[in-house]
N, C-alpha and C positions, 0 to 999 in steps of 0.2 A: 103768033111774036107776043113778045109784051108791050104793053103798052109804055114802060118806064125805061125798059133795055136794061141796061148796066149801068144804069146812074147809080152811084152811093157805094158803088161794091169795093172801090177801094178804100170808102173809109171804113166800111165794117172790116176789110181785110188789115187795113192799119191799126184799127181798136183790138184786134186780136195779136198781132204780131208787136205793139212797142212795149207791151208790160215786159214779155219774153225779152226782146233787144235792152229795156232797161236793168233787166235782170242780170244778163251776160255781160253788159258794161259796167255794174258793179260789181261783178264776181273779179272780172280781168283789172280793175282799180286797185281793189281788197290785194290780189294775186301780187301788183306789183309794187303795190306797199309793203307788202311783206318780206318779197325778196330783197329790197332796198333795205330796210330795216335790218332784217337777218345778214346781210354782208357789213351794214356798219356794227350792228351788235357783235360780228366773229373778231372786228377790228379791236372793240374798243373793250370786249373783254377779254383778248390775250395781253393788251394794255396792262388795263388793272389787275390782273393777276400777277405779271412779271415787277409791274412797280408795285403795288399793292401788300401784295402772300407773300411774294420771293422776297422781298426787301424791305420788311416791318418797318415802323414810325418805335420811337423810342418807347417803352414798355407796353408795348402793344405785340406780343410774343403770342399768346395764345391763337392757336384755329379760329375759334369763336371768333374774336375780335378785329383778326383780318378777315376773315369772310365777310363782316360787316364793312370793313373799309372799301374789301371788292366792290360789293351790292352799294356803296353810297358813289363810287367811282363813277359806276356803269349810270345808275339812275341820275345823276348829277349829266352826265354826258347827253343824256334821254330827256330832260327838262322839258321841252315845251312839248312831250309825244303823250297824251292821256287815254291813248289807246293801248300804250305797253306796260306790264309790268316785271319784275325781275325777282329773281333769286338765287340766292348763293350759296351754297351748302358745301362743306367739308369732311373729307372721310379719310381717317391715318389708318396706312398699311405698309406692310412690312415687318419686319422681325422683332424691331424698338417699337413698334406701335404701342399706343395705352390700351387696346384690347388684349394686348399679349402680357400685359404687364401683370405680375400677380401681387402686387402692391409691396414691396420688400424694398424696390429703390425707389428715389426721388425722381433719377434722370437717368437715361438711357441713353449708352452710346451706341447703341447698334443701329444698323439703317433703317429705315424711315421714309416713305413718300406719304405726299398728303396730296390727294386728289381733288380738285376745287371743280366744282359742276356749276357751271354758268345757267341757268335757263330763262330766254326770254319768253312772255307769254301775250300774244298780238291775238286784241279782239278786234272782229271785222269793224270798218268802219262803214257808217250810212246805214245798217242795217236794225241796229239795235241788239238788244241781248237775244230777240228771236225773230227767226224767217219763217212762215208760212207753219206755225205751231213747232220749227225745230230750234231749240235754247243754244246759242252760242256760248261756249264755257273759255275760247280760245285755241289758238293754235302755238302749240310750247317749239321755239326751237331751243335745243342745249347743246352747249360745247362743255368739253372738260379736259382741264388741263391738271396737270402732274410736277409737282416741284419735289425736293428736297429741301426742307428746312434748314440742312447744316451749310449748304452752296446757296448765300443769298445772291438772287438776281438769275439762277439757272433753273428755267421752265423745259421740262421732259417734251 
């Protein structure tokens, strides 16, 4: 028989288990925040593309200007979130796209679609930039929307 018995065993077990429980809780909290931000981003990005890209303001007909407006609208909606970053890119595709243009005509009436790719980059909260020497670059969440620039307000 031991002189002290099992005294202090619970403290040792708790000291071993507590860091694991805290790490699991941190991962669960980050996962829930990511899911909530992703659901909100899906709604905000669709609305931003519908209002800013498919129906551009006066003088903002270029793809780059409309992508900038979409990104500004998304960033405005997530103004208080310092753990998120956003990127919006646009790609023209179809018969009448500028990549198919030989430069001989200034304006083409051939069918063309524009694909707006909106990306949200989530940086985990509470762990900093590294966790056990693993560097976090962020978790991307991407949504893609196709519009016809000749029919304002139409999103495919």
